[in-house]
N, C-alpha and C positions, 0 to 999 in steps of 0.2 A: 469411339465406342467405349461404353462404360463396362467393364467386366468385374468379376468377383475380386480380382487382384487390385481394384481400384479403391477397395474398402478395407477397413480394419474391423474384424469382429471380435468382441471380447464381452466380459461381463462387468456390469457397474459395480464398483467396489463398495457401494452403500446399500443398494437394494438387490444385487446379485442377478438382475435381469439382464438378458443378452441385449447388447446395443451394437451399432455399426456407424462409423464415421469415415468420411473420405480419408484417403491415405495421407493427403497433405495436412491433415489435422494432427498427425502423430506428434506427440510431445507438447501439445498446446491444451489449454483448458477449454472444456466444452460442458454444456448442461445435459445431464442425462434425460432423455425424452420421457422416461417412465417415472422417476422420482423428483426430477428437476434439480438434484444436487450437482454441484460443480465437481468435475472430475478431470484428470489428466489422461488423455488418449495415450495408451502405451506405444513406445517406439522401439521396444526391446523384445517384442514377440510374446509378451506376457498374456495369459488368458484372462487376466483381471486387470481393469484399469487401475490407475493410481489415484489416491486421494490428493486433495490440494495439501501441499506441504506445510501445514500449520499444526500446533504452534512452532514458532521459531525461537530457539533458546541461545542466549549469549551469556558470557560470564556473569553479568549483573542483571539481565533482563530476559523477559519472555514477550514476544510478539504473538498476540492471539486475538481472536474475535472478542468483541464487546459482549458483556453478559449483563443480565439484569441486576445482579448483585453489585455491579460497579457503580450504581447510581450515586452513592455518597461520595466516592473518590472523584467521579466525573463532576459532580456538582461543585466539589472544592476547586476544580480547575476552571469550569466554565462560568462560574459566578464571579470570578475575579475581573474586575473592570480593566485592569492593566494588561490582561490576557488579550484584549481587543485593541490594543494601542495601535497596531499596524494592520489591522484588518477591520473591514466594514462588518460590524455586528454588535450585538448587546448581550450582556451576561444573561444566562438562562436561570430560571428558578426551578424548584424541584419538579414541578409539573412538567416543565419544558424538557428536562432531562429525561424524565420517565417516559415521556412521549417519544423522544428520540431513540431510547433504547428499545421501546416497543416496536417501533417501525424498522429499526436496524436488524431486528431478530429475523425479519423476512427477507433481508437482502442476501444474495449469494454472490460470489465472484463474478458469475456470468450473467447476473440480472442486468438487463439493458438499462441505460441512463440512469443508474443509481450509484452514489458514492458508496464504496466499500471501505469500512473502517477497521483498523487493527488497534487494539488497545496495547499500551506499553506498560507491562507489569514489572515491578521490582521482584527480583529473584527471592530475596529474604523473607519478606512478610507478605508477599502477594499483593501489595497495594497497587492500584492503578495510578501511575504517575503521568500519564499522557496518552495521546492517541495520534494515529497517522491516517489521513484520508487518501484514498486512491480513486482516480477518475480515468477511465479509458477514453481515449480520444479519437479512435478509429473503429470502423465497423468490424475489422478483423480482431480487434481486441489485442493488439500487439504492441500499442504505445499507451503509456500512462503518465499522468501528472500526479505528484504527491505534494502534501504539506504535513507539517508536524507540529503539534501543540504539546507543550510540556509544563507540568505544574512548576510555578516559579520557584518553589522550595527545592527543587531538584535540578535546576539550571546550573551551568557553570561547573559541572562535575564530569563532563564527558560523556553523559548519558544520551544526549541527543546524537552525538556522532556515533555511538554504539548502535542505537536503534536504526539510524539511516543506513549504516554499513550492512546491518542485518536485512533491511528492507531491500537493498540492492541485491543481495544474494537471493532473497526470496523471488524477486522479480526476474532476474536474469538466469539463475540456475534452476529454480523450482518451476517457474512459468515459461521460460524460454521467451520472454519479451524482447522486442526489437529496440525499443527506446524508453528511457525513463527520464522525465523532466520534473524539475522543481522550480518554484518561483518564490520571491520574497520582496517586500517593500525595500526600496533602495535605501531608506533610513535605517532599516534594521541591520546594522553592520554584523552583528553576531550571527544572524541567520545567512547572511551572504558568505561569511567566513566558513560556516558549517558546510554549505553546499559546495564551495571550492575544496574544502579539506577532504571531503569524501570522493573527490575525483570528477565531479561534474564540470563540465566545460561551460564557461559563460558565453551564451549565444547572443544576447542582445538585451537592450533596455527599451521598454515602452514608456514614452514620456506622458506624464499625467493622464494615464489611462484608467485610473481608479480613484473614486471618491471615497475617502475614509474620513468619516466624521465631519463631513463638509469641506474637506481639503483635498485638491487634486494631487495625487502622489504618483511617483514613478515605479514601475515594476521591472525588476531583473529577472531574466530567465536563465537557468542552467539546465544542462542535459548530458546524458551519456548514452552511447550505443552499446548494444551487446558486445560488439567487437572491441570497444574501449575497455569494457569491464573485463572481459576474458584475457585481453592482453595485459592489463594491469595486475590481474591474479596470477598471470604466468611468470611476471618479472620477479626475480629474487627480492625478498624483503631486506631492507637495510638492517644491520645488526643494531 
């Protein structure tokens, strides 16, 4: 039997309209039925829901949604042929980047079957130096895969590591996700080391499952569960 206690009633943090969600949604992202914005259903008795915890700041970076003003920085990244060395794709021109940003502006975290992008911004001058893509893989939206792309001028400085560590905090602490996975071309040794360094467990290798520029390549998969992340966070850090 469904009772009033089976639901959590609160106000949307964006439009302030009253909303109600099943109690099992507490702590998770949902779409407001009134304004369609993504929100976090409160699990602490709050009268108002919580906004999606963005942006995320680190000592050198900010993870945030992409903006129309990012087009020049994004074009610098995405027009580099070397950027596509380990992925099947081609550089985009200005029109392609502008179309991407225009479409992305309509995507929310809870938009079904759409990639959710986060820009990687440098703290100092506000330059967009990369981006992260998130794709949910289950209907409950508790499991996600990600990939990261970084401007080649900013690689080998520990910035990708800093960005992915911030992403894991956003996913596991901010969104209460169950599983986060990442993949890389097996030839991309730097990406493989990155995924291992952030604490993801290598789960398997798919042999010749992707055709990249006419060549069949292997894909390595890495992942972490929420319990893995929380246990690692609770362990004392080495001096």
